C-alpha positions in Angstrom: 28.0 -57.2 21.4 26.2 -54.0 20.3 28.7 -51.1 20.1 26.1 -48.4 20.0 25.8 -44.9 21.5 23.0 -44.0 23.9 22.3 -40.3 23.3 21.2 -39.5 26.8 23.4 -41.1 29.4 25.7 -43.7 27.8 27.9 -41.3 25.8 31.1 -42.9 26.8 29.9 -46.2 25.4 30.8 -45.8 21.7 32.5 -48.7 20.1 34.2 -49.6 23.4 33.4 -51.8 26.4 30.0 -52.0 27.9 29.0 -49.9 30.9 29.0 -51.4 34.4 25.4 -50.4 34.8 22.6 -50.7 32.2 21.2 -47.6 30.5 17.8 -46.5 31.9 17.1 -43.6 29.5 13.9 -43.4 27.5 15.5 -43.1 24.1 17.0 -46.0 22.2 20.5 -45.9 20.7 20.3 -43.8 17.5 22.8 -46.1 15.8 20.8 -49.2 16.7 19.2 -51.1 13.8 16.8 -53.1 16.0 13.4 -52.6 17.5 11.8 -49.4 16.3 9.0 -49.6 18.8 8.7 -48.1 22.3 11.3 -50.4 23.8 14.9 -49.0 24.0 17.9 -51.2 23.2 21.0 -50.9 25.2 24.4 -52.6 25.2 24.3 -56.1 26.8 25.3 -56.6 30.4 27.0 -60.0 30.9 25.4 -61.3 27.8 21.9 -60.3 28.7 19.7 -57.9 26.6 18.4 -55.1 28.8 15.1 -53.4 27.7 13.8 -50.1 29.1 10.1 -49.2 28.9 9.3 -45.8 27.6 6.5 -43.6 28.9 3.3 -45.6 29.1 1.0 -42.8 27.7 1.2 -39.6 25.9 1.3 -36.7 28.4 -1.7 -34.5 29.0 -2.3 -31.8 26.5 -2.4 -28.3 27.9 -5.7 -26.4 27.4 -4.0 -23.0 27.4 -1.0 -22.2 25.2 1.9 -20.8 27.3 3.0 -17.3 26.4 6.5 -16.8 24.9 7.5 -15.1 28.1 6.5 -18.2 30.1 8.4 -20.4 27.7 11.6 -18.3 28.2 11.2 -18.7 32.0 10.8 -22.4 31.6 14.0 -22.6 29.5 15.9 -20.9 32.3 14.3 -22.5 35.3 13.3 -26.1 34.5 16.8 -27.4 35.0 18.4 -29.9 32.7 16.3 -31.0 29.7 16.3 -34.5 28.2 16.2 -33.2 24.7 17.1 -29.8 23.3 16.4 -29.1 19.6 18.0 -26.3 17.6 15.9 -25.2 14.7 12.2 -24.3 14.4 11.5 -25.6 10.9 9.3 -28.7 10.1 12.0 -31.2 11.2 13.0 -29.4 14.4 9.4 -28.8 15.5 8.6 -32.4 14.6 11.5 -33.6 16.8 10.3 -31.5 19.7 6.7 -32.8 19.3 7.9 -36.4 19.2 10.1 -36.0 22.2 7.4 -34.2 24.2 4.8 -36.8 23.5 7.2 -39.5 24.7 7.2 -37.8 28.1 10.7 -36.4 27.7 11.6 -33.0 29.1 12.0 -31.1 25.8 13.2 -27.6 24.7 13.3 -26.0 21.2 15.2 -22.9 20.1 14.7 -21.0 16.9 16.8 -17.9 16.1 14.1 -16.4 13.9 10.4 -17.3 13.7 9.0 -20.8 13.4 9.0 -21.8 9.7 10.9 -18.6 8.7 13.2 -20.5 6.4 12.8 -23.3 3.9 9.7 -24.8 5.6 7.5 -21.8 4.5 8.9 -21.6 1.0 8.0 -24.9 -0.4 5.8 -25.8 -3.4 3.0 -26.6 -0.8 2.8 -30.2 -2.0 2.7 -33.2 0.3 4.0 -35.9 -2.0 5.9 -39.1 -2.4 7.9 -37.9 -5.4 6.9 -39.1 -8.9 10.3 -38.2 -10.2 12.1 -40.1 -7.5 10.0 -43.2 -8.3 11.0 -42.9 -11.9 14.7 -42.8 -10.9 14.2 -45.7 -8.6 12.8 -47.8 -11.4 15.2 -46.7 -14.2 18.3 -47.1 -12.0 17.0 -50.1 -9.9 17.7 -47.9 -6.9 16.1 -49.6 -3.8 17.0 -46.6 -1.6 15.0 -44.2 -3.8 12.1 -46.6 -3.8 12.2 -46.9 0.0 12.2 -43.1 0.3 9.1 -42.8 -2.0 7.3 -45.6 -0.1 8.0 -43.8 3.2 7.0 -40.4 1.9 3.7 -41.8 0.6 3.0 -43.3 4.1 3.8 -40.0 5.7 1.6 -38.1 3.2 -1.3 -40.1 4.5 -0.4 -39.3 8.1 0.0 -35.6 7.4 -3.4 -35.4 5.7 -5.0 -37.2 8.7 -3.2 -35.2 11.4 -4.2 -31.8 10.1 -7.1 -32.1 7.7 -8.0 -28.4 8.1 -4.6 -27.4 6.7 -4.2 -30.0 4.0 -6.2 -31.9 1.3 -5.9 -34.0 -1.8 -5.1 -32.2 -5.1 -5.5 -33.7 -8.6 -2.5 -33.0 -10.7 -2.5 -33.3 -14.5 0.5 -34.5 -16.6 0.1 -33.2 -20.2 1.2 -35.6 -22.8 2.6 -34.2 -26.1 4.0 -37.4 -27.6 2.1 -40.7 -28.2 4.8 -43.0 -26.9 4.8 -41.0 -23.6 1.1 -42.0 -22.8 1.7 -45.7 -22.0 5.1 -44.8 -20.4 3.6 -42.3 -18.0 0.5 -44.3 -17.4 2.5 -47.2 -16.2 4.7 -44.9 -14.0 1.7 -43.3 -12.4 -0.1 -46.6 -11.8 3.1 -47.8 -10.0 2.9 -44.6 -7.9 -0.6 -45.6 -6.9 0.5 -49.2 -6.3 3.4 -48.2 -4.0 1.0 -46.0 -2.0 -1.2 -49.1 -1.5 -4.1 -48.6 0.9 -2.8 -45.0 1.4 -3.5 -44.1 -2.2 -5.6 -40.9 -2.2 -7.6 -41.6 -5.4 -6.8 -43.7 -8.4 -5.1 -42.0 -11.4 -6.8 -41.9 -14.8 -6.2 -41.0 -18.4 -7.9 -38.0 -20.2 -8.5 -37.4 -23.9 -7.2 -34.2 -25.5 -10.7 -32.6 -25.5 -11.3 -33.6 -21.8 -7.9 -32.3 -20.8 -8.6 -28.9 -22.4 -12.0 -28.8 -20.8 -10.5 -29.2 -17.4 -7.4 -27.0 -18.1 -8.6 -24.6 -20.9 -5.5 -22.4 -20.8 -3.2 -25.4 -21.7 -1.3 -25.3 -25.0 -3.4 -27.2 -27.6 -1.0 -27.9 -30.4 0.5 -31.4 -30.4 -1.3 -32.3 -27.2 -2.2 -36.0 -27.2 -4.0 -36.3 -23.9 -3.2 -36.2 -20.2 -2.9 -38.3 -17.0 -4.3 -37.2 -13.7 -3.0 -38.5 -10.4 -3.5 -37.3 -6.8 -1.1 -35.9 -4.2 -1.5 -33.7 -1.1 -1.3 -30.0 -0.7 -1.0 -27.9 2.5 -0.4 -24.5 4.0 3.2 -25.1 4.8 4.0 -22.3 7.3 0.7 -22.8 9.2 1.4 -26.6 9.3 4.9 -25.9 10.7 3.4 -23.6 13.3 0.7 -26.1 14.2 3.5 -28.7 14.9 5.3 -26.1 17.1 2.1 -25.1 19.0 1.1 -28.8 19.5 4.6 -29.5 21.0 4.2 -26.5 23.3 0.8 -27.8 24.5 2.4 -31.2 25.3 4.9 -29.4 27.5 7.8 -28.5 25.3 9.6 -25.2 26.1 9.6 -23.7 22.7 11.0 -20.2 22.0 11.3 -18.3 18.7 13.8 -15.4 18.3 16.2 -17.2 20.6 19.6 -17.7 18.9 22.2 -20.3 19.9 25.5 -18.5 20.5 27.7 -21.6 21.0 27.5 -25.2 22.4 28.3 -26.1 26.0 30.5 -29.0 26.7 31.3 -31.1 29.8 34.8 -30.1 30.9 35.6 -33.7 31.9 34.1 -35.7 29.1 34.0 -33.2 26.3 30.4 -34.1 25.5 27.9 -31.5 24.4 25.6 -30.8 27.4 23.6 -27.7 26.3 23.9 -24.3 24.6 24.5 -20.7 25.4 21.6 -18.7 23.7 20.4 -15.1 23.4 16.9 -13.7 23.3 17.1 -11.7 20.0 14.3 -9.4 21.1 15.8 -8.3 24.5 19.5 -9.3 24.1 19.5 -11.3 27.3 21.8 -14.3 27.3 21.4 -17.5 29.3 22.3 -21.2 29.3 20.0 -24.2 28.5 21.3 -27.5 29.7 20.3 -30.8 28.1 21.4 -34.4 28.0 20.9 -34.5 24.3 21.3 -31.7 21.8 19.8 -32.1 18.3 20.8 -30.0 15.3 17.8 -29.6 13.0 18.7 -26.4 11.2 18.1 -27.4 7.6 20.4 -25.4 5.2 22.4 -24.1 8.2 23.2 -27.6 9.4 26.9 -27.3 8.8 27.2 -24.0 10.7 26.0 -25.7 13.9 28.1 -28.7 13.3 31.2 -26.4 13.1 30.2 -25.0 16.5 31.0 -28.6 17.7 34.0 -29.2 15.5 35.6 -26.6 13.2 37.3 -29.3 11.1 34.2 -31.4 10.4 33.5 -31.6 6.6 30.2 -30.2 5.2 27.4 -32.7 4.6 24.7 -30.3 3.3 24.6 -29.0 -0.2 21.8 -26.5 -0.6 19.8 -26.2 -3.8 17.6 -23.2 -4.6 14.1 -23.5 -6.0 12.4 -20.4 -7.4 8.6 -19.9 -7.1 6.3 -17.2 -8.4 2.7 -16.4 -7.6 0.3 -15.4 -10.3 -3.4 -14.7 -10.5 -5.7 -17.7 -10.0 -6.9 -17.7 -13.6 -3.6 -19.3 -14.7 -4.8 -22.6 -13.3 -8.2 -24.2 -12.5 -9.4 -23.9 -9.0 -9.2 -27.6 -8.2 -6.4 -29.0 -10.4 -2.7 -28.5 -10.8 -0.3 -29.2 -13.7 3.1 -30.8 -13.5 5.8 -31.9 -16.1 8.5 -34.0 -14.4 10.5 -34.5 -17.6 11.8 -31.2 -18.9 14.9 -30.6 -21.0 16.9 -29.2 -18.1 15.7 -31.9 -15.6 13.7 -29.6 -13.4 10.0 -30.1 -12.6 7.6 -27.4 -14.1 4.3 -26.9 -12.3 1.2 -24.8 -12.0 -0.5 -25.3 -8.6 -3.7 -23.6 -7.4 -3.1 -22.4 -3.8 -5.2 -19.9 -1.7 -7.1 -18.9 -4.9 -3.8 -18.0 -6.6 -1.4 -20.0 -8.8 2.1 -21.1 -7.8 4.3 -21.7 -10.8 7.9 -21.9 -12.1 9.6 -19.0 -13.8 7.6 -17.0 -16.4 9.9 -18.1 -19.2 8.9 -21.8 -18.5 5.3 -20.9 -17.9 4.8 -19.5 -21.4 5.7 -22.9 -22.9 2.7 -24.6 -21.4 0.0 -22.1 -22.0 -2.0 -21.5 -25.2 -1.1 -18.5 -27.4 -4.3 -16.8 -26.4 -3.1 -16.6 -22.8 -0.7 -13.7 -22.5 1.8 -14.1 -19.7 2.8 -10.6 -18.5 5.5 -9.6 -16.0 2.8 -7.5 -14.2 1.0 -10.7 -13.4 3.7 -11.8 -11.0 2.2 -11.0 -7.6 5.0 -12.4 -5.4 8.2 -14.4 -5.9 10.5 -16.2 -3.5 13.3 -18.7 -3.4 13.4 -21.7 -1.1 16.7 -23.4 -0.2 16.4 -27.2 -0.2 18.8 -28.8 2.3 20.1 -31.8 0.2 22.5 -34.2 1.9 25.4 -35.2 -0.4 29.1 -35.9 -0.7 30.9 -32.5 -0.3 32.6 -33.1 -3.6 29.3 -33.5 -5.5 28.3 -30.6 -7.7 25.1 -31.9 -9.3 22.2 -31.3 -7.0 19.7 -32.5 -9.6 20.9 -36.1 -9.3 20.5 -36.1 -5.5 17.6 -37.6 -3.6 16.2 -35.8 -0.7 16.6 -38.7 1.7 17.7 -37.8 5.2 20.6 -38.9 7.4 21.1 -38.9 11.2 24.7 -38.5 12.3 26.2 -38.4 15.8 29.4 -36.6 16.5 32.1 -37.8 18.8 31.0 -35.2 21.4 27.3 -36.4 21.1 25.8 -33.7 18.9 23.0 -35.3 16.9 22.4 -33.9 13.4 19.3 -34.6 11.3 19.8 -33.3 7.8 18.2 -33.7 4.3 14.8 -35.1 3.7 11.7 -33.1 2.7 8.6 -31.6 4.1 6.4 -34.6 3.6 8.7 -36.9 5.7 9.2 -34.5 8.6 7.6 -36.9 11.0 9.6 -39.9 9.8 12.8 -37.9 10.1 11.8 -37.0 13.7 11.0 -40.6 14.4 14.4 -41.7 13.2 15.9 -39.0 15.3 14.0 -39.6 18.5 12.2 -42.9 18.0 8.8 -41.4 19.0 6.4 -43.9 17.4 3.8 -42.9 20.0 2.9 -39.9 17.8 1.2 -42.1 15.2 -2.3 -40.9 14.9 -1.7 -37.7 16.9 -3.7 -34.7 15.7 -2.1 -31.3 15.3 -3.2 -28.0 16.6 -6.8 -27.2 15.4 -7.6 -30.7 14.0 -9.4 -32.3 17.0 -12.9 -30.9 16.5 -12.5 -29.7 12.9 -15.0 -30.7 10.2 -15.5 -29.6 6.6 -18.7 -27.7 7.6 -17.2 -26.0 10.7 -17.2 -22.6 8.8 -21.0 -22.6 8.7 -21.1 -22.4 12.5 -18.8 -19.4 12.3 -21.1 -17.6 9.9 -24.2 -18.5 12.0 -22.8 -17.9 15.5 -20.6 -14.8 14.9 -21.9 -13.2 11.7 -18.6 -13.6 9.7 -18.5 -13.4 5.9 -18.7 -16.9 4.3 -15.3 -16.4 2.6 -13.7 -15.2 5.9 -15.3 -18.1 7.8 -14.0 -20.7 5.3 -10.5 -19.1 5.6 -10.5 -19.2 9.4 -11.7 -22.8 9.5 -9.1 -24.0 7.0 -6.3 -22.1 8.8 -7.0 -22.5 12.5 -9.3 -25.6 12.5 -11.3 -25.7 15.8 -9.3 -22.8 17.1 -11.1 -20.6 14.6 -13.7 -19.9 17.2 -11.0 -18.3 19.4 -10.2 -15.9 16.5 -13.9 -15.2 15.9 -14.4 -14.3 19.6 -11.9 -11.5 19.4 -13.0 -10.2 16.0 -14.1 -6.6 16.0 -17.6 -5.4 15.1 -17.7 -3.9 11.6 -20.5 -1.4 12.2 -22.2 -2.7 9.0 -25.4 -4.7 8.6 -23.3 -7.6 7.2 -20.8 -8.9 8.1 -21.4 -8.3 11.8 -17.8 -8.9 12.8 -14.5 -9.4 11.0 -12.7 -6.3 9.7 -10.5 -7.3 6.7 -6.8 -6.2 6.6 -7.2 -5.7 2.8 -10.4 -6.0 0.8 -9.2 -8.7 -1.7 -8.2 -11.3 0.9 -10.1 -12.9 3.8 -7.5 -12.1 6.5 -9.0 -10.1 9.3 -7.6 -7.8 12.0 -8.4 -10.4 14.8 -5.8 -12.7 13.2 -3.1 -10.2 14.1 -4.1 -10.2 17.8 -4.3 -14.0 17.7 -1.0 -14.2 15.9 0.7 -12.5 18.9 -0.7 -15.3 21.1 0.9 -17.8 18.6 4.3 -16.2 19.3 4.4 -13.7 16.4 6.7 -10.9 17.4 7.3 -9.0 14.2 5.2 -7.6 11.4 7.0 -10.0 9.0 5.8 -12.9 11.2 2.2 -11.8 10.5 2.4 -11.1 6.8 4.4 -14.2 5.9 3.6 -17.0 8.3 0.5 -16.2 10.5 -1.2 -15.0 7.4 0.2 -15.7 3.9 -0.2 -12.2 2.4 3.4 -11.7 1.5 3.4 -15.0 -0.4 0.2 -14.3 -2.2 0.4 -10.6 -3.1 3.3 -8.3 -2.0 1.4 -5.2 -2.8 -1.6 -6.2 -0.7 0.9 -7.1 2.1 2.5 -3.7 1.9 -0.9 -2.0 2.1 -1.9 -4.0 5.2 1.4 -3.3 7.0 0.5 0.0 8.7 -2.7 -1.5 10.3 -0.8 -4.6 11.3 1.9 -2.6 13.0 -0.7 -0.5 14.8 -2.4 -3.6 16.2 0.8 -5.3 17.2 2.0 -2.1 18.8 -1.1 -2.2 21.1 -0.6 -5.9 21.9 3.2 -5.7 22.5 3.4 -2.1 23.9 5.7 -0.9 21.1 7.0 2.7 21.1 6.6 5.0 18.1 10.2 4.4 17.2 9.7 0.6 17.4 6.7 0.9 15.1 8.7 2.8 12.5 11.5 0.2 12.7 9.0 -2.7 12.3 7.4 -1.0 9.3 10.7 -0.4 7.6 12.0 -3.9 8.3 8.8 -5.5 6.9 8.9 -3.3 3.8 12.6 -4.3 3.3 11.5 -8.0 3.6 8.9 -7.5 0.9 11.2 -5.6 -1.3 14.2 -7.9 -1.3 12.9 -11.3 -0.4 9.4 -11.5 -1.8 9.8 -9.9 -5.2 8.4 -6.4 -4.5 11.5 -4.8 -5.9 10.8 -6.4 -9.3 7.2 -5.3 -9.1 7.9 -1.7 -8.2 10.6 -1.5 -10.8 7.9 -2.2 -13.4 6.7 1.4 -12.9 9.2 4.1 -11.9 9.5 7.8 -12.3 11.9 7.1 -15.2 9.6 4.7 -17.0 9.2 5.5 -20.7 5.9 6.6 -22.2 5.5 4.5 -25.3 2.0 5.5 -26.5 0.8 6.5 -29.9 -0.6 10.1 -30.2 -4.2 8.9 -30.3 -3.8 6.9 -27.1 -2.1 9.9 -25.4 -5.0 12.1 -26.3 -7.5 9.6 -25.1 -5.8 9.1 -21.7 -5.4 12.9 -21.3 -9.2 13.3 -21.7 -9.8 10.6 -19.1 -7.4 12.3 -16.7 -9.1 15.7 -17.2 -12.5 14.2 -16.2 -10.9 14.0 -12.7 -8.8 17.1 -12.9 -11.6 19.6 -13.4 -9.5 22.5 -12.1 -6.7 21.8 -14.6 -4.1 21.6 -11.9 -2.1 19.0 -13.8 -2.6 16.4 -11.0 -5.4 14.6 -9.2 -5.9 14.0 -5.5 -8.2 11.9 -3.3 -10.7 14.7 -3.3 -10.9 14.7 -7.1 -11.5 11.0 -7.2 -14.1 11.2 -4.4 -16.0 13.9 -6.3 -16.2 11.8 -9.5 -17.2 8.7 -7.6 -20.0 10.6 -5.8 -21.3 11.8 -9.2 -21.8 8.2 -10.3 -23.1 7.1 -6.9 -20.1 4.9 -6.0 -18.9 4.8 -2.3 -15.3 4.1 -1.3 -13.6 4.8 2.0 -10.7 7.3 2.2 -8.1 4.7 3.3 -8.8 2.6 0.2 -8.6 5.6 -2.1 -5.3 6.6 -0.5 -3.9 3.1 -1.2 -5.1 3.2 -4.8 -3.4 6.5 -5.5 -0.3 5.5 -3.7 0.3 2.7 -6.2 0.8 5.2 -8.9 2.2 8.2 -7.0 5.8 7.6 -8.0 7.3 10.7 -6.3 5.1 10.1 -3.1 3.8 13.7 -2.9 0.2 12.7 -2.2 -1.0 13.3 -5.8 -1.0 11.6 -9.2 0.4 13.9 -12.0 -0.5 13.6 -15.6 2.9 12.2 -16.5 2.6 9.5 -13.8 -0.8 8.5 -15.2 0.5 8.2 -18.8 3.5 6.1 -17.5 1.0 3.8 -15.8 -1.1 3.4 -19.0 2.0 2.8 -21.1 3.2 0.1 -18.6 -0.2 -1.6 -18.7 -0.2 -1.7 -22.5 3.3 -3.3 -22.5 2.2 -5.9 -19.9 4.7 -4.7 -17.3 1.8 -3.7 -14.9 -1.5 -5.5 -14.5 -4.4 -5.1 -12.1 -3.9 -1.3 -11.5 -7.0 -0.3 -9.4 -6.6 3.3 -10.4 -6.6 2.5 -14.1 -9.7 0.3 -13.7 -11.4 2.9 -11.5 -10.9 5.8 -13.9 -12.0 3.8 -16.9 -15.1 2.6 -15.1 -15.9 6.2 -14.0 -15.4 7.5 -17.6 -17.8 4.9 -19.0 -20.4 5.7 -16.3 -20.2 9.5 -17.0 -20.5 8.9 -20.7 -23.7 6.9 -20.2 -25.1 9.7 -18.0 -24.4 12.3 -20.8 -25.9 10.5 -23.8 -28.3 13.0 -25.6 -31.9 12.0 -26.0 -31.7 12.0 -29.8 -28.9 9.3 -29.6 -30.5 7.2 -26.9 -33.2 5.8 -29.1 -35.8 8.5 -28.5 -38.1 9.0 -25.5 -41.6 10.0 -24.5 
């Protein structure tokens, strides 16, 4: 006898007597330990084993992506769904994709934007977990080993299913003690061995000189050598979105900004049969009925479980991980650095990503760089904290000793919860939740016709800058052509199309328009998940906001009041969630001026070169006049952005005191990369060269 629960239509069969009729649903029992293929297992009928054939083929993929409005109509009008997923992170979208590709009538609800939580705030690695393999070996923990093995298999699948969003990354482990060299070498070789045929590239040992050649900013003293191994890296938020969009193309009714208010239960059986939800953008409430409701809400797992049963104990113990983004020169372009064995048990890393560097906290960073590399607070371009949803005993306090393995639980009323796990194993988690093995080999949004040289066609066919074309190809895959088609003409000889949102990054205005088609509904969606500006440079994101809001307003018919609200909300997001508060605090109107008299006099002279009228402040007109005298062209919007960085009292002008505060902050390392400071210094040097007397220039004819 098999006392299992069928999640669709055999809910009453749970540890009791078999049904009078066999189950004919497409999903197998979640508690069943048998047959992980396409055949469902059901309780025996008079001693016979009944098998049910799942959908014979993956449903047809829609050519046109449904709009959000069409998806909301589908949620309200398509009747009862087979599967309803709560949560639009990697796991939730993975569940929806797996269910939809099995031919099941699928719905997905997310109260914010897809990937707005933990799934967009990861280290961007697709990995098996070197540290977990170490624990598995040291503690003879087969469960940890199995998790690493599964994660390495899923790493290969993820790299294959979205090659435009992911790739292999060599990672260096610096060795500072001789005995660690054979110890780590054996461990990394075992990591390769566990990966088997899915090993990306074989690991290897580096001498001290070769390690410093590849990672020149590394601390030299006591360095013995290094070991390099390979893991995967991806654009996490875009990967999450690609999964959601792919599910939508396979027929899933997916809606972001749709919040679950409470669960619906059958009045006779007490089983969960749907949810009451609310469109966050309009306030409209409606019911969505489903045979099976899945809770895939990550760190918020227990809040949904308590909607089902207020007395249920917590199973999720969140753990915060802090990440900072620094300029790209803190790491090589094509190699990361990781130390899995620190004194406090936490992994320290430097990872190149989107031409920047993701790292641990600045205090830890200093310990791994040479003394000639000065780590400054001003080099922190963005910072964020991600909440890892670890599953544990509620009495446990030590999150460091926990593995990220996942669990699937089914409540007495039929609510299915998938919790724990990590980004790399999202598909395995969905498989264990929905048994959708038919997704093996399925390619995600943008991957079908992508190739490493696709960007060349974008340059040739549309006249895009090479950097922009590479960005579009690596972000949208074969959908990059759709973005290029709506790109605006620049009015320049080159590039022909593709107006940038900010000059330093390859994001273009057309991406905002396309982002709306990808269900973006707020400015925060654009700066943090459709593009990654907020994660790369909060100041650049802040500068791009007004234009982003203008474009979205046109696409979504926003009023002037709505535009102001969006701008304010996005600025608040940058200020409190992405580290902009810390960055702006580095230069305030109360900042001290700690300069020696000689420096003060030197900077005053530089200031007066712009302030010819001795007003005590400089404006855009003053800067334009000096730039014209040295034959430098710069548009007015860019100049306004540059002055606004230093204009502390926001009166449209930079006063002498503000300029001296800026130069003092630069000297102390609190501010770096000030465009005004660089511009004024460059202009001063150019003017000096123009004014060199003949008798000091080496003579003349």
